[in-house]
C-alpha positions as CSV (number, residue, x, y, z in Angstrom):
1,M,31.3,0.5,-72.8
2,S,32.1,-3.0,-74.2
3,E,30.7,-5.2,-71.5
4,K,27.0,-5.4,-70.8
5,N,25.3,-6.2,-67.6
6,G,22.7,-9.0,-67.6
7,T,18.9,-8.7,-67.7
8,V,16.7,-5.8,-66.6
9,V,13.0,-5.0,-66.8
10,C,11.6,-1.7,-68.0
11,P,8.0,-1.7,-66.7
12,G,5.2,0.7,-67.5
13,S,1.6,1.0,-68.7
14,Y,2.8,2.4,-72.1
15,D,-0.7,3.7,-72.8
16,P,0.5,4.7,-75.4
17,V,4.2,4.2,-75.8
18,T,5.9,7.5,-76.7
19,N,9.2,8.3,-78.3
20,G,10.5,9.2,-74.8
21,H,9.8,5.6,-73.7
22,I,11.5,4.3,-76.9
23,D,14.5,6.5,-76.1
24,I,14.8,5.1,-72.6
25,I,14.4,1.5,-73.8
26,T,17.0,2.0,-76.6
27,R,19.5,3.6,-74.2
28,T,19.0,0.8,-71.7
29,S,19.5,-1.8,-74.5
30,N,23.0,-0.3,-75.0
31,V,24.0,-1.0,-71.5
32,F,22.3,-4.4,-70.7
33,D,22.4,-7.8,-72.4
34,R,18.7,-8.3,-72.2
35,V,15.9,-5.8,-71.8
36,V,12.4,-7.1,-71.0
37,V,9.8,-4.4,-71.5
38,G,7.0,-5.2,-69.1
39,V,3.6,-3.9,-70.2
40,V,1.3,-3.7,-67.1
41,N,-1.9,-5.5,-68.0
42,N,-4.2,-3.5,-65.7
43,P,-2.4,-0.5,-64.3
44,V,-3.5,0.4,-60.7
45,R,-3.0,4.1,-61.1
46,K,-5.1,4.4,-64.2
47,Q,-8.8,3.7,-64.4
48,K,-9.0,2.3,-67.9
49,T,-6.4,2.2,-70.6
50,L,-7.0,3.5,-74.1
51,F,-5.3,0.5,-75.7
52,T,-5.4,-3.1,-74.7
53,A,-2.3,-4.7,-73.3
54,E,-1.9,-6.7,-76.5
55,E,-2.1,-3.5,-78.6
56,R,0.5,-1.7,-76.4
57,K,2.8,-4.8,-76.6
58,A,2.5,-4.8,-80.4
59,F,3.3,-1.0,-80.6
60,I,6.5,-1.5,-78.6
61,E,7.5,-4.6,-80.5
62,E,7.2,-2.7,-83.8
63,A,9.1,0.3,-82.5
64,T,11.9,-1.7,-81.0
65,A,12.2,-4.3,-83.8
66,D,15.7,-3.2,-84.6
67,L,16.9,-3.9,-81.0
68,A,17.8,-7.5,-80.9
69,N,18.2,-7.7,-77.1
70,V,14.7,-6.2,-76.3
71,E,11.6,-8.3,-75.8
72,V,8.2,-7.3,-74.7
73,Q,5.9,-9.1,-72.3
74,I,2.6,-8.4,-70.6
75,F,2.5,-8.9,-66.8
76,A,-0.2,-8.8,-64.1
77,N,1.8,-9.6,-60.9
78,L,4.1,-7.7,-58.6
79,L,6.9,-6.0,-60.4
80,V,9.6,-7.7,-58.4
81,E,8.0,-11.1,-59.1
82,F,8.0,-10.3,-62.8
83,A,11.6,-9.3,-62.6
84,R,12.5,-12.5,-60.8
85,E,10.6,-14.6,-63.4
86,N,12.8,-13.0,-66.0
87,G,16.1,-13.4,-64.1
88,A,16.4,-9.6,-64.0
89,K,18.7,-8.0,-61.4
90,A,17.4,-4.5,-61.9
91,I,14.3,-2.5,-62.7
92,V,15.0,0.4,-65.1
93,K,12.7,3.5,-65.4
94,G,12.9,6.9,-66.9
95,L,12.7,10.1,-64.9
96,R,11.5,13.4,-66.5
97,A,11.0,15.6,-63.5
98,I,11.1,15.9,-59.7
99,S,7.5,14.8,-59.5
100,D,8.6,11.5,-61.2
101,F,11.3,11.1,-58.6
102,E,9.0,11.5,-55.7
103,Y,6.7,8.7,-56.9
104,E,9.5,6.4,-58.1
105,F,11.4,6.9,-54.8
106,E,8.5,5.4,-52.9
107,M,8.1,2.6,-55.4
108,A,11.8,1.8,-55.2
109,Q,11.7,1.5,-51.4
110,L,8.6,-0.8,-51.6
111,N,10.3,-3.0,-54.2
112,R,13.5,-3.1,-52.2
113,K,11.5,-4.3,-49.2
114,L,9.9,-7.0,-51.3
115,D,13.3,-8.1,-52.8
116,P,16.5,-6.4,-51.7
117,G,18.4,-8.2,-54.5
118,I,16.7,-6.3,-57.3
119,E,18.0,-2.8,-57.8
120,S,16.1,0.2,-59.1
121,I,18.0,2.1,-61.8
122,Y,16.8,5.4,-63.3
123,V,17.7,6.9,-66.7
124,I,17.2,10.6,-67.0
125,A,15.0,11.6,-70.0
126,S,16.7,13.2,-72.9
127,P,16.1,16.9,-72.9
128,H,13.8,16.8,-76.0
129,Y,11.6,14.2,-74.3
130,S,11.6,15.6,-70.8
131,F,8.1,17.1,-71.2
132,L,6.6,14.0,-72.9
133,S,4.0,11.8,-71.2
134,S,1.4,9.3,-72.4
135,T,-1.3,11.4,-70.7
136,G,-0.2,14.6,-72.5
137,V,-0.1,12.8,-75.8
138,K,-3.6,11.4,-75.4
139,E,-4.9,14.9,-74.4
140,M,-3.3,16.5,-77.5
141,A,-4.6,13.8,-79.8
142,T,-8.1,14.0,-78.3
143,F,-8.3,17.7,-79.3
144,G,-6.9,17.1,-82.8
145,G,-3.2,18.0,-82.0
146,N,-0.5,16.6,-84.2
147,V,1.4,13.9,-82.1
148,S,3.3,12.4,-85.0
149,D,6.7,13.5,-83.8
150,L,5.9,12.4,-80.2
151,V,5.0,8.7,-80.8
152,P,5.9,5.9,-83.2
153,D,4.0,6.1,-86.5
154,A,1.7,3.1,-85.7
155,V,0.7,4.8,-82.4
156,A,-0.1,8.1,-84.1
157,A,-2.4,6.4,-86.6
158,A,-4.0,4.3,-83.9
159,L,-4.6,7.3,-81.7
160,G,-6.4,9.1,-84.5
161,D,-8.6,6.0,-85.2
162,R,-9.3,5.3,-81.5
163,L,-10.1,8.8,-80.5
164,N,-12.2,9.5,-83.6
165,D,-14.4,6.5,-82.7
166,R,-15.3,8.1,-79.3
């Protein structure tokens, strides 16, 4: 593929960012000119995040520093509004399992109702990340499991520090 295709947003809570997220962002950056990773400031589906939005943003910036066409922003408005503000013509998300599809299907339909001009595009998780979730990583780390091969190095260190403080 020699031609890229404009701007897209990759939204999420990224609490914390995993190597699976980084894989999706990297693969997306190979297809699109500009990838705006949107860190949700206060996720609706989660009661309280382990890391602040600023911390999550910094983790992603460090992990994607070698990707010149990726930028990270914090947002607290409707996803389609965030996409519009960034001139994005699509929202890109990763899918791991059928359960992800069911939720994302509903969200795609709602987003389409809000702005039919913004497409929803899904990237299937790489097989070695298909089981990986932020929730699972936090649970493993809480009970002393080694998560160093599941998250960027800075995240693994921060998880150890944050969870040991509890």
